[in-house]
DOKOLDO-283212 format. One record per residue: residue in three letters; x, y, z of N, C-alpha, C in turn. Coordinates in steps of 0.2 Angstrom, whole numbers, plus 5000, padded with zeros to 4 digits. Atoms other than C-alpha are relative to their C-alpha. Layout:
N
alaXYZXYZXYZ/...
This chain:
109
met499850065003588053604323499549974996/ser500650045004587053514309499949945004/glu500250064997586153364315500049944995/gly500050065005586453264299500649965000/phe499450044999587753154306500049944995/lys499950065005588453024294500449945004/ser499750054996589352924308500050025007/phe499949994993589552904326500550045002/ala499449964998591252984326499850084999/glu500249935001590353144320499550025006/phe500549994995588953124333500350015007/trp499750004993590053094348500250075003/pro499849934997590753274350499350045001/tyr500649964999588953344348499649975006/tyr500350034994588353224361500350025007/leu499649984995589753274373499850085002/asn500249934999589253464370499350005003/glu500750004997587453424374500049985008/his499950024993588153364391500550045003/ala499549954998589253514394500150015008/lys500049984993588753544412500149945005/pro499950064996589453434426499449965003/thr500650034996587753414435499649954995/thr500450045005586953344419500449934999/arg499650075001588353214417500049965006/ala500150034994588153174435499449965001/leu500650035000586353134433500049954995/his499950055005586753034417500349945004/phe499650054997588052934427499549965005/ala500550034995586752904442499549964996/gly500650045003585352854430500349944996/thr499750055004586452744419500249945005/gly499750054995587252654434499449975003/ala500650034996585552624443499649964994/gly500350045005584752574426500349934999/leu499750065001586052444423499949955005/leu500150054995585952374440499349975000/leu500750035000584052354439499949964995/phe500150055006584152284422500349935001/leu499750064998585352154428499649965005/leu500450044995584352114443499349974997/gly500750025004582752104432500249934996/leu499850065004583651974421500249945004/ile499950064996584351874435499449975004/ser500650024995582751874446499449984995/gly500650025004581551854431499450055001/asn500649954998580552004438500050054994/ser500049965006580052094422499850085002/trp500149934998579452244432500750045001/leu499449974999581252284436500350034994/leu499749975007581652304417499650064999/leu500349945001580352434417500350065004/val499749954995580952524432500750024998/ala499349985003582752514424500050054995/leu500149955005582152614410499850075003/ile500249944996581352744421500650035003/cys499449984996582852754432500650024995/gly499449985005584052764417499850074996/tyr500249955004583052894407499850065004/gly500349954996582252994421500550065002/pro499549954998583753084429500450034994/ala499749975006584553114412499650054997/trp500449955003583053204405499950065005/val500049954995582953304421500650054998/gly499549965002584653364417500050044994/his500149975006584253404399499550065001/phe500549955000582653494402500150065005/phe499949954995583153594418500750025001/ile499449984999584953604418500350034994/glu499749985007585653604400499550044996/lys500549965004583953674394500149984992/asn500050035007584053564378499649945000/arg500450065001583153424371500549944999/pro499650065000583853244374500149984993/ala499950035007584753174359499749944998/thr500350065001583853014362499450014995/phe500549995004582353094353500150004993/arg499850005007583253114337500449954998/his499550055002584652984337500049955006/pro500050054994584052844349500649955001/leu499550055000585352714345500750035002/trp499349974999586852824344500050045007/ser500149974993586252914360500149955005/leu499950054995586152754369500749975001/ile499350015001587852704363500550055003/ala499749944997588552874368500050005007/asp500150004993587852864385500449955003/phe499650064997588652694389500850024999/arg499349985001590252764381500250065005/met499949954995590152924392500149975007/phe499950034994589852814407500649965001/phe499450045000591352704403500650055001/phe499549955000592452854401500050035008/phe500149974993591752924418500349945005/ile499850054995592052754428500849994999/thr499350015001593852744420500450065002/gly499649934998594352924425500250034994/arg499749975006594552974407499550054997/leu500549955003593053084404500250074999/gly499749935001593953244408500450014994/asn499549995006595253214395499649994994/glu500450005006593853164382499750074999/leu500349945000592953324386500550054997/arg499549955002594553434384500249984993/arg499850015007594953344368499550034995/his500549975004593353404361499850075001/gly500149934998593453574368499450025005/ile500649984995592153564382500350005007/lys499749984993592653644399499649975005/
């Protein structure tokens, strides 16, 4: 698939395909969830170190999934904003139980 995306709607199926394996998605879910919690704790407590730890916890597991499980390069490197939006969208679909339907809709098993 070409990476010259003109819209997020074009990017989204590509993003899902880059996360085709369940273990990769689970690592993303864990990282995003931990990152969000740490980010909120950092904001509430005023501890700026927690904001840095939130980034590491958010991206670390995801990148492990890409490099060692999917064996692809994280979309963050080429499309940082759309990748961040897509990560939160995938997280939302996961916590609402709709991710399976979304994957099937885009032909990902």
